[in-house]
N, C-alpha and C positions, 0 to 999 in steps of 0.2 A: 212180372214186376211186383206183384203183391206178396212175394216172398220177402216181406219187409224185415229190416233189422230187428224191429221191436217184436215182429211175429215170432222169432226164435225165443225171445224172452217170455212172451205170453205162453207159448207152448211148453216151456220148460218149468215155469213156476207152478208148484203143486198147491196153489191156494186160489181162492176166488179173487177176481180182479175187477177193478173199475177202470175202463179204458176211456180216457178223456181226450178230446180233440175237436177242432172245428169241423163244420160240415165239409164233406168232399175230400177229406184226407185219406179215406179208404178204410174206415172203421168197420163198416158192414162187410166189405169184401174180405177183410182179414178175419172177421168173426166166422163167416161162412166157410173160409178155407180150413178152419179148425174142426169142421163137421160136428157141430153140437147136436146132442140128442133131442133137444127142444130149443126152437128158435122163435122168439117173439120180436117182431119189428113194430115198435110203437109209432114209427113214422107212417105206418099204414093206418088209415083212418078207422077202418073196421076193427082192427086189433086194438087200437087206442081206445075206442068207445067201449069195447067189451070189457077191458080191464080197468078202465076209469070208473065204470059203473059198479064193478065188483072186484076190487083189488085182492080180496081173499081167495078169488078163484084160482090163482096160481098155486097157493099153498094146498088147496084141496086137490088140484090136479096132480101135484107132485107127491102128495101123500099116497095117491093111488098108483102112481108110476114110479116105483122105487128104482127102476132100471135106468132112468135118465140120469147119467153121471155128469154130463156137461150141459148146463142150461144157460142159454144166451138171451139177454134182453137188450135190444138196440134202442137208443134214445130214451133211456130209462127216466130222464128228467121230465118227460111228458106225463108220467103217472108216478109222482114221487111216493105215493102211498105204497107202491109195490116194494119199496125198500124195507118196510116193516115186515112184510111177508118173507122177504129174502133173509132178513136177520133171524127170524124164527126158524126158517128152513136150514140155515147154516148151523144154528145152535142145536137143533133137535133132529135134523135129517141125517141120512147116511154120511159117514165120515169121508167117504171117497167121492162125494158129489162136489162139483165145483160150479160156481156161477161166474159168468163172464158178462159184465154190465158195460154198456157204453153210454156216453153222454156228451153233449156239446155245450152245456151251460153249467159251470161250477156254481153259479149263483143260485140257480133253482135247486140243485142238489144240496147245497149247504142249507138253504132255507127249509128243505124237506127233511133234514135230519140225517144226512149221510154221515155226519160225525158220530152217529150211533154205531158205526161199523168199524171202529179201530180194532186192529188185530184180526179182523175177520176178512177184510178186503184189502188187497194191495193196489195202490194207485199207479197206473201206467199211462204215459202220454203217447199219443200218436200225432206226428206232425207231417207236413208235406214231405215229398221225396227228398232224401239226402244224397249228396254226391256219391258217397261210397257204395250206395245201392243202385246207382245208375250206370254201372260199368257198360261201356259201349254205346250208350245213347245220350251221354251228357253233352249238352250244348250250352255254354255259358251265356251267349247272347239271348237264346230263347229263355233261359232261366231268369235273366234280368228283365225280360219283357213281360212274359206271361206267368212267371213264377213256376212252382213245381207241384201244385196240386195234381195228383196222378191223372185224373180224367181230362184235365186241361192240357198239361204238358205233353202228354202222349198223343193227343188228338190234334194233328197239324191242320186238319180241315175245318173243324168246328170249335177248336179250343178258344179262339177269341170271342165267339158268340156265347159259348158256355160261360166264360169268365164274366162277360157283361151281364148275363142273366143271374149269375151268382151274386153279384153286387146289388143288382136291382131288386131281386126277389128276397134275398136273405139279409144282406146288411142293411138295406134301406127300409125294408118292410118288416121282416120278422124281428130283427133286433130292435127296431124302433118300437114295435108293439110290446116287446118284453120290457122296454124302459118305461112303459106306461106314460109316455109324454103326450100331452095334447097338442103341443106346438111342433108341427111337422117341420116348419121352417127352421127352428132352432136346431133340431137334430141334423137336418140336411146341411146347414152351414157348418156345424161342428164336425161332421164326418169329413167334409172336404178339407177343412182346416187340419184335422188330425192326420189326414193322408199327406198333406203338404209338409207337416212337421215330423213325419215319421223319421226316426233316427236322430232327432235334435233334442236338446235339453228344453224341458217344458217350463215356461213361465205362465202360470195359470192366470195371473192378472192381465198379461198381454193377450192371451187367447180370449179371455172374457171381453176385453176392449175391442179386439179385432172382429169378433163374431157378434158383439152386442148381446151376449148371453151371460147371465150371472156367473160369478166364479164358482159358486156352490153347484150350479147345474153343470158347468164344465167338468168339475171334479167327478160328479156323478156319472157323466157320459164316459169319461175315461175309465172309471171303475167298471162300468157296464161292458165296455169292450174287453177289458181285462178278464172279467168274470165269464164272458162268453168265448174266451180263449182266442180272441182276434188280435190282441196285441201282447207284446212282452214289455214288462217294465224292468229297466236296468237301473238299479240304485247307484248313487255316487259312492266312490271308494271311501271307506271309513276306517282305514288302518291306523297304525300307531304313528302319529305325526312327530317328526323329528326336526321340523323347521317351523318358522313363523309364517310360512306361505299360506295364504287364505285359499281354500278350495271350495268350489261351487257345491252346494248341497241339493241341486235340482236333479230330478229323475229324468231319464230318457225313456221314450216309448218307441217301439218299432212294431209295425204290422207283422203278423206271423208269416206272411207270404208277400214278396215284393210285387207279384202279379196282381194280387187283390188290391194292394195299395195303388198300383198303376191304373187299374180298372176304375177305381173310385174317381180318379182324376181324368179318366178318359184317354190315357196315353198308351194303353197296352197294345194297341194295334198300329201305333206310329213308330217310325224309326227314331230311336233314342239318340240324343246328343251325347258327346263325350262327357259333358258335365253331368248329365243325368245318369249315365253309366257309372261314373265315379261314385256318386252318392248311393246308387242302388247296389253296387258291388260291395261297399262297406256294410250296408244293411243285410245283404244276402249272406256274407261271410259270418256276421254275428248271429243271424238266425240259424244258420247251419250248425254252428258250434253249440248254441243253446239246445237245439233239437237233438244233436248227437249226445250231448251230456245227459239229457233226459232219457233218451232211448237206452243208453248204456248204464243208467242209474249211477252216474258219477257224482261224488260228493263235492266237486269243484264249485266255487262261488264266483259269480260274475258281477262286475261293476264297471264304472267308467270314471275317468279322472279329467278334471278341468280346473285350472286355477283362475282366480279373478283377473290375473294378468294375461290370460289367453293361452297358456300352455295346455295341451290336450293329449290324451291317449285314448284311442277308440274303445279298447276293451281291456279290462284288468281281470285276470284269471287267478284266483287264489287257490292254491293246492296245498296239501299237508306239508310238503317239503320246500315249496318255493312259490314265487309269484311270477306270472308271465304278464308283461306289459306288451300289448299287441297293437301296433299301428297298421292300418289297412290302406293300401294305395292301389289305385286302378292301373297305374302306369307300368311300363316294362323296365323302367330304369329308376334307381334310387340314388339320391344324393345325401351327403352328410347333413345338409340343412334339414332334411326330413326326419332326423333322429332327435331333434331338440326336445320334443315332448317326452320321449322315452327317458332322456337324461334328467329332465325335470322330475319325472315320477320317481326315478331311482334315488334322487336326492331327497325327495319327500318321504319315501317309504323304506329306503335302504337301511339295513341293519336289523329290521324286524325279521325278515326272511331274505334269502338270496333272490335277486330280481333278474329275470331273463328278459332282455330287451330285444323283442322280435318285430320284424316288419313282414307283412304279408303282401305280396305283389304278384304281377303277372309275368315277371321275368322268369326265364327258364332255369337259371342257375342260382344256387345259394351264394351269398357273399357276406363277409364279416368286415365290419368297419373297425378302425383303430380304437374307437371309444367303446367297443364291446357289443355294439348292436349287430344283429344278424338278420339278413333278409332271406326269406324263403319263398319259393313258388307256392301259390295258394293251394294247389292240389296236393303237393308234397306236405305242406303244413297241416292240412286237414287230415290226411291219412296218418301222419305222425301223431297228431293229438288223439285220433281214434285208437291207435295202438296203446297210447299211454292211459287213456280212459279205461281201456279194457284190461289193463295189466292188474 
């Protein structure tokens, strides 16, 4: 299963890479599968202490070992000073040597000066398992309950316990420590609220009021989750407006994995209601498409659409040649009434580019409505978009 889609990309790129992704998405397993000549795992306390005390040690070791052509450094954000050595080694070392760096905190890497490596290192993202790479083992109900982190999804015996530990030890402790907040209660209340609001449009003032946390701190906590790769931010659609309709300018946030979101709320081991499945299905489809787009290095842009009058479209996908307005429904049947948001968006954005009005649902057969909206089975739609991203 670790023959990941992004693994083919990593193996084929003839440049040094920075592999970003949250904990437990399989970065270390993927790196080891590429059989590096030198592998440093900074998650190991001994290795961390060795290079934290002497970051220049790596440069001296590789000056002596010219035969090391693929050098991997796992969790490089733990010793940011190593990036200086990497930059020198890329510039002055053998031209056929590549570095494979991994990290789980974009914030720490940015603050450490990873921007000093433009043109030297290609950024690649690794996300939880994606449906196209789960042929034969995909189970929608399980994906909606525990998510698709590899070690959790594949372990039917201990997956629930592992997911609970992930939330308790990583999200609640390590991420809180990274935020350098002294008020544990503030962060705990925020994390629970953020999980409840996953997939919704964020009103910072209301979150501040509900949690009794200052608006500035709420914004900082959201930024922290985004920088540690735990949430996606989906901006509002800002295309060429052709009507006087007022459109919401609020962002939406989604946790990178619905299982992690469920575990924060303590519902990952419970039987989900149909209402819960409906919301989680929408979030899962969106995160799948975002992950696939990043894995395939697609230039498509993603946003969402909601008017002040209440018309909504779950996901807007802007492509060079057209715009896909995508509505996501958990049901197995679709009615014409459920296409109203798509028609609203077409009126709002139509004329700038052709608009494809699509519905993603669990019904088996595609169907086209008289108003031009087309409903697709969710698996067929995902596979179709993968083919179009890869074209």
